N, CA, C and O atoms as a Tripos MOL2 file, in Angstrom:
@<TRIPOS>MOLECULE
protein
  260   259    65     0     0
PROTEIN
NO_CHARGES

@<TRIPOS>ATOM
      1 N          36.7560 -109.0430   38.8340 N.3       1 MET1
      2 CA         36.6860 -109.1090   40.2710 C.3       1 MET1
      3 C          38.0720 -109.1200   40.8900 C.2       1 MET1
      4 O          39.0580 -109.4850   40.2510 O.2       1 MET1
      5 N          38.1220 -108.7070   42.1620 N.am      2 VAL2
      6 CA         39.3900 -108.5720   42.7400 C.3       2 VAL2
      7 C          39.6750 -109.7890   43.6680 C.2       2 VAL2
      8 O          38.7630 -110.2000   44.3860 O.2       2 VAL2
      9 N          40.7610 -110.3180   43.6840 N.am      3 SER3
     10 CA         41.0160 -111.5260   44.4670 C.3       3 SER3
     11 C          41.2910 -111.1630   45.9210 C.2       3 SER3
     12 O          41.4140 -109.9890   46.2700 O.2       3 SER3
     13 N          41.3840 -112.1630   46.7410 N.am      4 VAL4
     14 CA         41.6350 -111.9290   48.1910 C.3       4 VAL4
     15 C          43.0130 -111.3770   48.4740 C.2       4 VAL4
     16 O          43.2050 -110.6790   49.4690 O.2       4 VAL4
     17 N          43.9900 -111.6780   47.6090 N.am      5 ASN5
     18 CA         45.3000 -111.1740   47.8030 C.3       5 ASN5
     19 C          45.5340 -109.7860   47.4520 C.2       5 ASN5
     20 O          46.6470 -109.2750   47.5780 O.2       5 ASN5
     21 N          44.4270 -109.1020   46.9750 N.am      6 GLY6
     22 CA         44.6200 -107.6430   46.5610 C.3       6 GLY6
     23 C          44.9330 -107.3900   45.1860 C.2       6 GLY6
     24 O          45.0550 -106.2270   44.8020 O.2       6 GLY6
     25 N          45.0840 -108.4210   44.3550 N.am      7 ALA7
     26 CA         45.3120 -108.2130   42.9480 C.3       7 ALA7
     27 C          44.0450 -108.5250   42.1790 C.2       7 ALA7
     28 O          43.3810 -109.5180   42.4790 O.2       7 ALA7
     29 N          43.6850 -107.7080   41.1910 N.am      8 ASP8
     30 CA         42.4710 -107.9470   40.4600 C.3       8 ASP8
     31 C          42.8270 -108.9960   39.3430 C.2       8 ASP8
     32 O          43.9760 -109.4240   39.2330 O.2       8 ASP8
     33 N          41.8530 -109.3740   38.5600 N.am      9 ASP9
     34 CA         41.9950 -110.4410   37.5620 C.3       9 ASP9
     35 C          43.0880 -110.0730   36.5530 C.2       9 ASP9
     36 O          43.6440 -110.9660   35.9130 O.2       9 ASP9
     37 N          43.4080 -108.7950   36.3950 N.am     10 ASP10
     38 CA         44.4680 -108.3810   35.4820 C.3      10 ASP10
     39 C          45.8330 -108.4240   36.1430 C.2      10 ASP10
     40 O          46.8500 -108.2080   35.4850 O.2      10 ASP10
     41 N          45.8630 -108.7050   37.4500 N.am     11 GLY11
     42 CA         47.1590 -108.8350   38.1390 C.3      11 GLY11
     43 C          47.6030 -107.4820   38.7120 C.2      11 GLY11
     44 O          48.7630 -107.3820   39.1140 O.2      11 GLY11
     45 N          46.7770 -106.4410   38.7800 N.am     12 PHE12
     46 CA         47.1840 -105.1970   39.3570 C.3      12 PHE12
     47 C          46.9350 -105.2490   40.8130 C.2      12 PHE12
     48 O          45.8070 -105.4570   41.2590 O.2      12 PHE12
     49 N          48.0300 -105.0540   41.6010 N.am     13 PRO13
     50 CA         47.9080 -105.1000   43.0850 C.3      13 PRO13
     51 C          47.3940 -103.7510   43.5910 C.2      13 PRO13
     52 O          47.3610 -102.7750   42.8430 O.2      13 PRO13
     53 N          47.0030 -103.7020   44.8410 N.am     14 GLY14
     54 CA         46.7000 -102.4680   45.5140 C.3      14 GLY14
     55 C          45.1690 -102.1980   45.5820 C.2      14 GLY14
     56 O          44.7520 -101.1640   46.1050 O.2      14 GLY14
     57 N          44.3480 -103.1130   45.0610 N.am     15 GLU15
     58 CA         42.9170 -102.9220   45.1920 C.3      15 GLU15
     59 C          42.4360 -103.9290   46.2240 C.2      15 GLU15
     60 O          42.9140 -105.0590   46.3210 O.2      15 GLU15
     61 N          41.4440 -103.4430   46.9990 N.am     16 GLU16
     62 CA         40.8850 -104.3020   48.0960 C.3      16 GLU16
     63 C          39.8910 -105.3370   47.4490 C.2      16 GLU16
     64 O          39.4020 -105.1310   46.3380 O.2      16 GLU16
     65 N          39.6230 -106.4220   48.1700 N.am     17 ALA17
     66 CA         38.6800 -107.4090   47.6660 C.3      17 ALA17
     67 C          37.2850 -106.8420   47.6020 C.2      17 ALA17
     68 O          36.9380 -106.0730   48.4980 O.2      17 ALA17
     69 N          36.4870 -107.1360   46.6680 N.am     18 VAL18
     70 CA         35.1930 -106.6980   46.4550 C.3      18 VAL18
     71 C          34.1750 -107.5940   47.0350 C.2      18 VAL18
     72 O          34.2440 -108.7940   46.7710 O.2      18 VAL18
     73 N          33.2530 -107.1510   47.7850 N.am     19 ASP19
     74 CA         32.1920 -107.9280   48.3550 C.3      19 ASP19
     75 C          31.2940 -108.3640   47.2680 C.2      19 ASP19
     76 O          30.7420 -107.5230   46.5580 O.2      19 ASP19
     77 N          31.1080 -109.6930   47.0870 N.am     20 PRO20
     78 CA         30.3080 -110.1790   45.9530 C.3      20 PRO20
     79 C          28.8580 -109.6830   45.9770 C.2      20 PRO20
     80 O          28.2560 -109.5350   44.9130 O.2      20 PRO20
     81 N          28.2840 -109.4230   47.1440 N.am     21 ASP21
     82 CA         26.9020 -108.9010   47.2480 C.3      21 ASP21
     83 C          26.8850 -107.5260   46.6730 C.2      21 ASP21
     84 O          25.9660 -107.2170   45.9150 O.2      21 ASP21
     85 N          27.8620 -106.6450   46.9840 N.am     22 ILE22
     86 CA         27.9010 -105.3500   46.4790 C.3      22 ILE22
     87 C          28.0230 -105.3200   45.0020 C.2      22 ILE22
     88 O          27.3070 -104.6050   44.3020 O.2      22 ILE22
     89 N          28.9560 -106.1180   44.5350 N.am     23 GLU23
     90 CA         29.1840 -106.2290   43.0500 C.3      23 GLU23
     91 C          27.9150 -106.6780   42.4260 C.2      23 GLU23
     92 O          27.4830 -106.0360   41.4690 O.2      23 GLU23
     93 N          27.2470 -107.7540   42.8840 N.am     24 ASP24
     94 CA         26.0380 -108.1280   42.3080 C.3      24 ASP24
     95 C          24.9150 -107.0980   42.3210 C.2      24 ASP24
     96 O          24.1160 -107.0230   41.3870 O.2      24 ASP24
     97 N          24.8630 -106.2930   43.4070 N.am     25 SER25
     98 CA         23.9060 -105.2210   43.4980 C.3      25 SER25
     99 C          24.1890 -104.1630   42.4130 C.2      25 SER25
    100 O          23.2680 -103.6620   41.7690 O.2      25 SER25
    101 N          25.4260 -103.8470   42.2330 N.am     26 LEU26
    102 CA         25.7500 -102.8300   41.2070 C.3      26 LEU26
    103 C          25.4200 -103.3130   39.8620 C.2      26 LEU26
    104 O          24.8380 -102.5540   39.0870 O.2      26 LEU26
    105 N          25.7290 -104.4790   39.5200 N.am     27 LEU27
    106 CA         25.5070 -105.0900   38.2450 C.3      27 LEU27
    107 C          23.9810 -105.1490   37.9430 C.2      27 LEU27
    108 O          23.5400 -104.9070   36.8200 O.2      27 LEU27
    109 N          23.1940 -105.4860   39.0110 N.am     28 SER28
    110 CA         21.7230 -105.4550   38.8720 C.3      28 SER28
    111 C          21.2480 -104.0570   38.5670 C.2      28 SER28
    112 O          20.4200 -103.8750   37.6750 O.2      28 SER28
    113 N          21.7190 -103.1110   39.2430 N.am     29 ARG29
    114 CA         21.3400 -101.7240   39.0260 C.3      29 ARG29
    115 C          21.7170 -101.2160   37.6300 C.2      29 ARG29
    116 O          20.9460 -100.4750   37.0190 O.2      29 ARG29
    117 N          22.8690 -101.5970   37.1280 N.am     30 LEU30
    118 CA         23.3380 -101.2070   35.8100 C.3      30 LEU30
    119 C          22.4700 -101.8600   34.7340 C.2      30 LEU30
    120 O          22.2040 -101.2290   33.7110 O.2      30 LEU30
    121 N          22.0170 -103.1140   34.9300 N.am     31 ARG31
    122 CA         21.1720 -103.8050   33.9820 C.3      31 ARG31
    123 C          19.7930 -103.0960   33.9550 C.2      31 ARG31
    124 O          19.2310 -102.9250   32.8730 O.2      31 ARG31
    125 N          19.2680 -102.7050   35.0440 N.am     32 LEU32
    126 CA         18.0240 -101.9940   35.1010 C.3      32 LEU32
    127 C          18.1010 -100.6720   34.3380 C.2      32 LEU32
    128 O          17.1760 -100.2910   33.6210 O.2      32 LEU32
    129 N          19.1890 -100.0120   34.5070 N.am     33 ILE33
    130 CA         19.4070  -98.7010   33.8350 C.3      33 ILE33
    131 C          19.4880  -98.9120   32.3180 C.2      33 ILE33
    132 O          18.9610  -98.1130   31.5450 O.2      33 ILE33
    133 N          20.1340  -99.9630   31.9160 N.am     34 GLU34
    134 CA         20.2630 -100.2040   30.4610 C.3      34 GLU34
    135 C          18.8980 -100.4970   29.8100 C.2      34 GLU34
    136 O          18.7040 -100.2660   28.6160 O.2      34 GLU34
    137 N          17.9640 -101.0090   30.6180 N.am     35 ASP35
    138 CA         16.6020 -101.2350   30.0870 C.3      35 ASP35
    139 C          15.7250 -100.0000   30.0640 C.2      35 ASP35
    140 O          14.6080 -100.0700   29.5500 O.2      35 ASP35
    141 N          16.1810  -98.8570   30.6010 N.am     36 GLN36
    142 CA         15.3890  -97.6570   30.6530 C.3      36 GLN36
    143 C          15.5620  -96.9100   29.3440 C.2      36 GLN36
    144 O          16.5350  -97.1100   28.6170 O.2      36 GLN36
    145 N          14.6020  -96.0500   29.0600 N.am     37 PRO37
    146 CA         14.8070  -95.1630   27.8250 C.3      37 PRO37
    147 C          15.9580  -94.2990   27.9750 C.2      37 PRO37
    148 O          16.3050  -93.9150   29.0920 O.2      37 PRO37
    149 N          16.5770  -93.9690   26.9110 N.am     38 LEU38
    150 CA         17.8370  -93.2220   26.8850 C.3      38 LEU38
    151 C          17.7690  -91.9780   27.7020 C.2      38 LEU38
    152 O          18.7700  -91.6300   28.3300 O.2      38 LEU38
    153 N          16.6120  -91.2430   27.7480 N.am     39 GLU39
    154 CA         16.5480  -90.0150   28.4080 C.3      39 GLU39
    155 C          16.6670  -90.1600   29.8930 C.2      39 GLU39
    156 O          17.0760  -89.2130   30.5650 O.2      39 GLU39
    157 N          16.3160  -91.3510   30.4590 N.am     40 SER40
    158 CA         16.3740  -91.5970   31.8280 C.3      40 SER40
    159 C          17.6730  -92.1270   32.3270 C.2      40 SER40
    160 O          17.9100  -92.0960   33.5340 O.2      40 SER40
    161 N          18.5160  -92.6040   31.4880 N.am     41 ARG41
    162 CA         19.7680  -93.2470   31.8220 C.3      41 ARG41
    163 C          20.7400  -92.2770   32.4760 C.2      41 ARG41
    164 O          21.3780  -92.6610   33.4560 O.2      41 ARG41
    165 N          20.8950  -91.0560   32.0040 N.am     42 ALA42
    166 CA         21.8960  -90.1780   32.5030 C.3      42 ALA42
    167 C          21.6520  -89.8250   34.0030 C.2      42 ALA42
    168 O          22.6100  -89.7360   34.7710 O.2      42 ALA42
    169 N          20.3390  -89.6200   34.4290 N.am     43 ASP43
    170 CA         20.0980  -89.3700   35.8120 C.3      43 ASP43
    171 C          20.3800  -90.6300   36.6520 C.2      43 ASP43
    172 O          20.8960  -90.5230   37.7650 O.2      43 ASP43
    173 N          20.0430  -91.8300   36.1220 N.am     44 ALA44
    174 CA         20.2430  -93.0210   36.8880 C.3      44 ALA44
    175 C          21.7580  -93.2780   37.1080 C.2      44 ALA44
    176 O          22.2260  -93.6470   38.1850 O.2      44 ALA44
    177 N          22.5310  -93.0300   35.9010 N.am     45 TYR45
    178 CA         23.9440  -93.1850   36.0790 C.3      45 TYR45
    179 C          24.5200  -92.2000   37.0690 C.2      45 TYR45
    180 O          25.4370  -92.5120   37.8290 O.2      45 TYR45
    181 N          23.9720  -91.0250   37.0420 N.am     46 GLY46
    182 CA         24.4970  -90.0060   38.0060 C.3      46 GLY46
    183 C          24.1980  -90.3640   39.4290 C.2      46 GLY46
    184 O          24.9790  -90.0210   40.3160 O.2      46 GLY46
    185 N          23.1380  -91.0170   39.6850 N.am     47 GLN47
    186 CA         22.8090  -91.4790   41.0540 C.3      47 GLN47
    187 C          23.7950  -92.6160   41.4500 C.2      47 GLN47
    188 O          24.1980  -92.6680   42.6120 O.2      47 GLN47
    189 N          24.1650  -93.4540   40.6020 N.am     48 ILE48
    190 CA         25.1320  -94.5240   40.9050 C.3      48 ILE48
    191 C          26.4740  -93.8420   41.2440 C.2      48 ILE48
    192 O          27.1300  -94.1340   42.2440 O.2      48 ILE48
    193 N          26.8270  -92.9270   40.3510 N.am     49 LEU49
    194 CA         28.1630  -92.2390   40.4350 C.3      49 LEU49
    195 C          28.2020  -91.5780   41.9290 C.2      49 LEU49
    196 O          29.2050  -91.6950   42.6330 O.2      49 LEU49
    197 N          27.1390  -90.9360   42.3230 N.am     50 GLU50
    198 CA         27.1290  -90.2360   43.6550 C.3      50 GLU50
    199 C          27.2250  -91.2660   44.7060 C.2      50 GLU50
    200 O          27.9720  -91.0470   45.6600 O.2      50 GLU50
    201 N          26.5530  -92.3650   44.6380 N.am     51 THR51
    202 CA         26.6130  -93.4430   45.6130 C.3      51 THR51
    203 C          28.0110  -94.0370   45.7400 C.2      51 THR51
    204 O          28.5180  -94.2560   46.8400 O.2      51 THR51
    205 N          28.6560  -94.3070   44.5100 N.am     52 LEU52
    206 CA         30.0340  -94.8160   44.6010 C.3      52 LEU52
    207 C          30.9870  -93.7920   45.0810 C.2      52 LEU52
    208 O          31.9180  -94.1660   45.7940 O.2      52 LEU52
    209 N          30.8610  -92.5370   44.7710 N.am     53 ARG53
    210 CA         31.7110  -91.4330   45.3100 C.3      53 ARG53
    211 C          31.5590  -91.3220   46.8350 C.2      53 ARG53
    212 O          32.5570  -91.0990   47.5200 O.2      53 ARG53
    213 N          30.3790  -91.4650   47.3730 N.am     54 GLN54
    214 CA         30.1910  -91.3950   48.7490 C.3      54 GLN54
    215 C          30.8220  -92.5880   49.4480 C.2      54 GLN54
    216 O          31.4060  -92.4140   50.5180 O.2      54 GLN54
    217 N          30.7360  -93.7350   48.9200 N.am     55 ARG55
    218 CA         31.3380  -94.9710   49.5170 C.3      55 ARG55
    219 C          32.9080  -94.8570   49.5090 C.2      55 ARG55
    220 O          33.6070  -95.3080   50.4160 O.2      55 ARG55
    221 N          33.3860  -94.2180   48.4130 N.am     56 LEU56
    222 CA         34.8910  -94.0200   48.3190 C.3      56 LEU56
    223 C          35.2860  -93.0210   49.3660 C.2      56 LEU56
    224 O          36.2360  -93.2380   50.1190 O.2      56 LEU56
    225 N          34.5620  -91.9240   49.4190 N.am     57 ASP57
    226 CA         34.9100  -90.9090   50.4330 C.3      57 ASP57
    227 C          34.8100  -91.3840   51.7660 C.2      57 ASP57
    228 O          35.6680  -91.0250   52.5730 O.2      57 ASP57
    229 N          33.8110  -92.2050   52.1480 N.am     58 ASP58
    230 CA         33.6440  -92.7810   53.4760 C.3      58 ASP58
    231 C          34.7780  -93.6670   53.8440 C.2      58 ASP58
    232 O          35.2520  -93.6770   54.9800 O.2      58 ASP58
    233 N          35.2380  -94.4630   52.8030 N.am     59 GLY59
    234 CA         36.3200  -95.3720   53.0610 C.3      59 GLY59
    235 C          37.6990  -94.6150   53.2110 C.2      59 GLY59
    236 O          38.5540  -95.0410   53.9880 O.2      59 GLY59
    237 N          37.8790  -93.5650   52.5050 N.am     60 THR60
    238 CA         39.0540  -92.7910   52.6060 C.3      60 THR60
    239 C          39.1540  -92.1550   53.9220 C.2      60 THR60
    240 O          40.2280  -92.1530   54.5240 O.2      60 THR60
    241 N          38.0780  -91.6060   54.4110 N.am     61 GLU61
    242 CA         37.9680  -90.9410   55.7270 C.3      61 GLU61
    243 C          38.2310  -91.9070   56.8320 C.2      61 GLU61
    244 O          38.9100  -91.5550   57.7960 O.2      61 GLU61
    245 N          37.7140  -93.1430   56.7420 N.am     62 ALA62
    246 CA         37.8600  -94.2180   57.7060 C.3      62 ALA62
    247 C          39.3740  -94.5750   57.8820 C.2      62 ALA62
    248 O          39.8860  -94.7980   58.9790 O.2      62 ALA62
    249 N          40.0410  -94.6040   56.6730 N.am     63 ARG63
    250 CA         41.5420  -94.9610   56.7290 C.3      63 ARG63
    251 C          42.3370  -93.8070   57.2550 C.2      63 ARG63
    252 O          43.4050  -94.0690   57.8070 O.2      63 ARG63
    253 N          41.9470  -92.5560   57.1520 N.am     64 ARG64
    254 CA         42.6750  -91.4430   57.6430 C.3      64 ARG64
    255 C          42.5090  -91.3620   59.1720 C.2      64 ARG64
    256 O          43.4550  -91.0910   59.9110 O.2      64 ARG64
    257 N          41.2910  -91.6030   59.6000 N.am     65 GLY65
    258 CA         40.9490  -91.4060   60.9830 C.3      65 GLY65
    259 C          41.4120  -92.4500   61.8920 C.2      65 GLY65
    260 O          41.1690  -92.3730   63.0970 O.2      65 GLY65
@<TRIPOS>BOND
     1     1     2 1
     2     2     3 1
     3     3     4 2
     4     3     5 am
     5     5     6 1
     6     6     7 1
     7     7     8 2
     8     7     9 am
     9     9    10 1
    10    10    11 1
    11    11    12 2
    12    11    13 am
    13    13    14 1
    14    14    15 1
    15    15    16 2
    16    15    17 am
    17    17    18 1
    18    18    19 1
    19    19    20 2
    20    19    21 am
    21    21    22 1
    22    22    23 1
    23    23    24 2
    24    23    25 am
    25    25    26 1
    26    26    27 1
    27    27    28 2
    28    27    29 am
    29    29    30 1
    30    30    31 1
    31    31    32 2
    32    31    33 am
    33    33    34 1
    34    34    35 1
    35    35    36 2
    36    35    37 am
    37    37    38 1
    38    38    39 1
    39    39    40 2
    40    39    41 am
    41    41    42 1
    42    42    43 1
    43    43    44 2
    44    43    45 am
    45    45    46 1
    46    46    47 1
    47    47    48 2
    48    47    49 am
    49    49    50 1
    50    50    51 1
    51    51    52 2
    52    51    53 am
    53    53    54 1
    54    54    55 1
    55    55    56 2
    56    55    57 am
    57    57    58 1
    58    58    59 1
    59    59    60 2
    60    59    61 am
    61    61    62 1
    62    62    63 1
    63    63    64 2
    64    63    65 am
    65    65    66 1
    66    66    67 1
    67    67    68 2
    68    67    69 am
    69    69    70 1
    70    70    71 1
    71    71    72 2
    72    71    73 am
    73    73    74 1
    74    74    75 1
    75    75    76 2
    76    75    77 am
    77    77    78 1
    78    78    79 1
    79    79    80 2
    80    79    81 am
    81    81    82 1
    82    82    83 1
    83    83    84 2
    84    83    85 am
    85    85    86 1
    86    86    87 1
    87    87    88 2
    88    87    89 am
    89    89    90 1
    90    90    91 1
    91    91    92 2
    92    91    93 am
    93    93    94 1
    94    94    95 1
    95    95    96 2
    96    95    97 am
    97    97    98 1
    98    98    99 1
    99    99   100 2
   100    99   101 am
   101   101   102 1
   102   102   103 1
   103   103   104 2
   104   103   105 am
   105   105   106 1
   106   106   107 1
   107   107   108 2
   108   107   109 am
   109   109   110 1
   110   110   111 1
   111   111   112 2
   112   111   113 am
   113   113   114 1
   114   114   115 1
   115   115   116 2
   116   115   117 am
   117   117   118 1
   118   118   119 1
   119   119   120 2
   120   119   121 am
   121   121   122 1
   122   122   123 1
   123   123   124 2
   124   123   125 am
   125   125   126 1
   126   126   127 1
   127   127   128 2
   128   127   129 am
   129   129   130 1
   130   130   131 1
   131   131   132 2
   132   131   133 am
   133   133   134 1
   134   134   135 1
   135   135   136 2
   136   135   137 am
   137   137   138 1
   138   138   139 1
   139   139   140 2
   140   139   141 am
   141   141   142 1
   142   142   143 1
   143   143   144 2
   144   143   145 am
   145   145   146 1
   146   146   147 1
   147   147   148 2
   148   147   149 am
   149   149   150 1
   150   150   151 1
   151   151   152 2
   152   151   153 am
   153   153   154 1
   154   154   155 1
   155   155   156 2
   156   155   157 am
   157   157   158 1
   158   158   159 1
   159   159   160 2
   160   159   161 am
   161   161   162 1
   162   162   163 1
   163   163   164 2
   164   163   165 am
   165   165   166 1
   166   166   167 1
   167   167   168 2
   168   167   169 am
   169   169   170 1
   170   170   171 1
   171   171   172 2
   172   171   173 am
   173   173   174 1
   174   174   175 1
   175   175   176 2
   176   175   177 am
   177   177   178 1
   178   178   179 1
   179   179   180 2
   180   179   181 am
   181   181   182 1
   182   182   183 1
   183   183   184 2
   184   183   185 am
   185   185   186 1
   186   186   187 1
   187   187   188 2
   188   187   189 am
   189   189   190 1
   190   190   191 1
   191   191   192 2
   192   191   193 am
   193   193   194 1
   194   194   195 1
   195   195   196 2
   196   195   197 am
   197   197   198 1
   198   198   199 1
   199   199   200 2
   200   199   201 am
   201   201   202 1
   202   202   203 1
   203   203   204 2
   204   203   205 am
   205   205   206 1
   206   206   207 1
   207   207   208 2
   208   207   209 am
   209   209   210 1
   210   210   211 1
   211   211   212 2
   212   211   213 am
   213   213   214 1
   214   214   215 1
   215   215   216 2
   216   215   217 am
   217   217   218 1
   218   218   219 1
   219   219   220 2
   220   219   221 am
   221   221   222 1
   222   222   223 1
   223   223   224 2
   224   223   225 am
   225   225   226 1
   226   226   227 1
   227   227   228 2
   228   227   229 am
   229   229   230 1
   230   230   231 1
   231   231   232 2
   232   231   233 am
   233   233   234 1
   234   234   235 1
   235   235   236 2
   236   235   237 am
   237   237   238 1
   238   238   239 1
   239   239   240 2
   240   239   241 am
   241   241   242 1
   242   242   243 1
   243   243   244 2
   244   243   245 am
   245   245   246 1
   246   246   247 1
   247   247   248 2
   248   247   249 am
   249   249   250 1
   250   250   251 1
   251   251   252 2
   252   251   253 am
   253   253   254 1
   254   254   255 1
   255   255   256 2
   256   255   257 am
   257   257   258 1
   258   258   259 1
   259   259   260 2
@<TRIPOS>SUBSTRUCTURE
     1 MET1         2 RESIDUE 1 A MET
     2 VAL2         6 RESIDUE 1 A VAL
     3 SER3        10 RESIDUE 1 A SER
     4 VAL4        14 RESIDUE 1 A VAL
     5 ASN5        18 RESIDUE 1 A ASN
     6 GLY6        22 RESIDUE 1 A GLY
     7 ALA7        26 RESIDUE 1 A ALA
     8 ASP8        30 RESIDUE 1 A ASP
     9 ASP9        34 RESIDUE 1 A ASP
    10 ASP10       38 RESIDUE 1 A ASP
    11 GLY11       42 RESIDUE 1 A GLY
    12 PHE12       46 RESIDUE 1 A PHE
    13 PRO13       50 RESIDUE 1 A PRO
    14 GLY14       54 RESIDUE 1 A GLY
    15 GLU15       58 RESIDUE 1 A GLU
    16 GLU16       62 RESIDUE 1 A GLU
    17 ALA17       66 RESIDUE 1 A ALA
    18 VAL18       70 RESIDUE 1 A VAL
    19 ASP19       74 RESIDUE 1 A ASP
    20 PRO20       78 RESIDUE 1 A PRO
    21 ASP21       82 RESIDUE 1 A ASP
    22 ILE22       86 RESIDUE 1 A ILE
    23 GLU23       90 RESIDUE 1 A GLU
    24 ASP24       94 RESIDUE 1 A ASP
    25 SER25       98 RESIDUE 1 A SER
    26 LEU26      102 RESIDUE 1 A LEU
    27 LEU27      106 RESIDUE 1 A LEU
    28 SER28      110 RESIDUE 1 A SER
    29 ARG29      114 RESIDUE 1 A ARG
    30 LEU30      118 RESIDUE 1 A LEU
    31 ARG31      122 RESIDUE 1 A ARG
    32 LEU32      126 RESIDUE 1 A LEU
    33 ILE33      130 RESIDUE 1 A ILE
    34 GLU34      134 RESIDUE 1 A GLU
    35 ASP35      138 RESIDUE 1 A ASP
    36 GLN36      142 RESIDUE 1 A GLN
    37 PRO37      146 RESIDUE 1 A PRO
    38 LEU38      150 RESIDUE 1 A LEU
    39 GLU39      154 RESIDUE 1 A GLU
    40 SER40      158 RESIDUE 1 A SER
    41 ARG41      162 RESIDUE 1 A ARG
    42 ALA42      166 RESIDUE 1 A ALA
    43 ASP43      170 RESIDUE 1 A ASP
    44 ALA44      174 RESIDUE 1 A ALA
    45 TYR45      178 RESIDUE 1 A TYR
    46 GLY46      182 RESIDUE 1 A GLY
    47 GLN47      186 RESIDUE 1 A GLN
    48 ILE48      190 RESIDUE 1 A ILE
    49 LEU49      194 RESIDUE 1 A LEU
    50 GLU50      198 RESIDUE 1 A GLU
    51 THR51      202 RESIDUE 1 A THR
    52 LEU52      206 RESIDUE 1 A LEU
    53 ARG53      210 RESIDUE 1 A ARG
    54 GLN54      214 RESIDUE 1 A GLN
    55 ARG55      218 RESIDUE 1 A ARG
    56 LEU56      222 RESIDUE 1 A LEU
    57 ASP57      226 RESIDUE 1 A ASP
    58 ASP58      230 RESIDUE 1 A ASP
    59 GLY59      234 RESIDUE 1 A GLY
    60 THR60      238 RESIDUE 1 A THR
    61 GLU61      242 RESIDUE 1 A GLU
    62 ALA62      246 RESIDUE 1 A ALA
    63 ARG63      250 RESIDUE 1 A ARG
    64 ARG64      254 RESIDUE 1 A ARG
    65 GLY65      258 RESIDUE 1 A GLY
């Protein structure tokens, strides 16, 4: 988890604080995926990847604009 001062638990600065609700939601989704048959996991992980990529892109655009 990332602390309020922008450094994560490893002490690396430059990362923004993570909303605990978002983090809990992601962890819940990952646990559900792990319970699925192996054949279904790749698609589910791909969906999470696309969701995270979109959030990252949206944040990058907001900072530029």
